[in-house]
Structures are given as structure tokens and as C-alpha cells.
C-alpha positions in Angstrom: -38.2 14.0 -7.8 -37.4 17.5 -6.8 -35.4 19.7 -9.2 -31.9 20.7 -8.3 -31.1 24.2 -7.2 -29.0 26.2 -9.7 -26.0 26.2 -7.3 -26.2 22.4 -7.0 -26.4 22.0 -10.8 -23.2 24.0 -11.1 -21.5 21.8 -8.4 -22.6 18.6 -10.0 -21.4 19.7 -13.5 -18.0 20.7 -12.0 -17.8 17.3 -10.3 -18.7 15.6 -13.6 -15.9 17.5 -15.3 -13.4 16.6 -12.5 -14.3 13.0 -12.8 -13.9 13.0 -16.6 -10.4 14.5 -16.3 -9.5 12.0 -13.6 -10.8 9.1 -15.8 -8.8 10.4 -18.7 -5.6 10.5 -16.7 -6.2 7.1 -15.2 -6.6 5.6 -18.7 -3.3 7.1 -19.7 -1.7 5.4 -16.7 -3.3 2.1 -17.7 -1.9 2.4 -21.2 1.6 3.6 -20.3 2.2 1.4 -17.3 5.2 1.0 -16.7 4.7 -2.2 -14.6 1.7 -4.5 -14.2 1.0 -3.4 -10.6 0.9 0.2 -11.8 -1.6 -0.8 -14.4 -3.8 -2.7 -11.9 -3.7 0.2 -9.5 -4.8 2.5 -12.3 -7.6 0.1 -13.2 -8.7 0.1 -9.6 -8.8 3.9 -9.7 -10.9 3.7 -12.9 -13.3 1.4 -11.0 -13.6 3.8 -8.1 -14.1 6.8 -10.5 -16.8 4.9 -12.4 -18.7 4.1 -9.2 -18.4 7.8 -8.2 -19.7 8.8 -11.7 -22.7 6.5 -11.2 -23.4 7.9 -7.7 -23.1 11.4 -9.0 -25.5 10.6 -11.9 -27.9 9.2 -9.3 -27.9 12.6 -7.6 -28.3 14.4 -10.9 -31.2 12.2 -12.1 -32.9 11.5 -8.8 -33.3 7.8 -9.7 -32.2 5.6 -6.9 -32.0 2.4 -9.0 -28.5 3.4 -10.2 -27.1 2.9 -6.7 -27.5 -0.9 -7.2 -25.3 -0.8 -10.2 -22.7 1.2 -8.4 -22.7 -1.2 -5.5 -22.4 -4.2 -7.8 -19.5 -2.6 -9.7 -17.8 -1.8 -6.4 -18.1 -5.4 -5.2 -16.7 -6.8 -8.5 -13.8 -4.3 -8.4 -13.0 -5.3 -4.9 -12.9 -9.0 -5.7 -10.8 -8.5 -8.8 -8.3 -6.4 -6.7 -8.1 -9.2 -4.1 -7.6 -11.8 -6.9 -4.7 -9.8 -8.4 -3.1 -9.3 -5.0 -3.1 -13.1 -4.5 -1.7 -13.5 -8.0 1.1 -11.0 -7.4 1.9 -12.5 -4.0 2.7 -15.8 -5.7 5.2 -14.0 -8.0 3.1 -13.6 -11.1 3.2 -9.9 -11.3 6.9 -9.5 -12.1 
């Protein structure tokens, strides 16, 4: 593992901060709604941000094993989004 340059450390820390702010705002949208599709879209955004957080941590730590966790989470999030879309298509999301 090679150490990160000081510039890259600053960039990664800023990216962590931006992801944290985005996650916080997404959780607010999940709680406040107002409709079920809005909440599901916010949960999908939380999933994407979590995968991004894991990928960024992989860059930070230099351990490639975390990419497997990010890929598994992305696949589960995709399947859950497709399942909700089918549920909403049948009229369940009103």
C-alpha cells in the first residue's frame, strides 16, 4: 500500500464530508416523504451514497476487499428498486 499524497488526502476528506452531508439530507427526505415513491427514491440515493462511501474508503485505506461489499450492496439495491417499481406499477404505491 502506498501512502496518499497530502493533496489527495485533502480531496478524500472533502469527498467524505460531501457524502456525509448528502447522506444526512437524504435521510431527512426519507423521514419527511411526502409520498412513498419519494421515500423510495431517497432510499435509493442512500444506497448509492453508501456504495460511494465504501468505494472512497477503499481508496483511503488501500484495501481492495471493500469493493466486493460495495458491489454486493449495489446489486441488492438494484433488485430492491426493481421490486418496488413492479409493486408501484400494480397500484400499490398510492
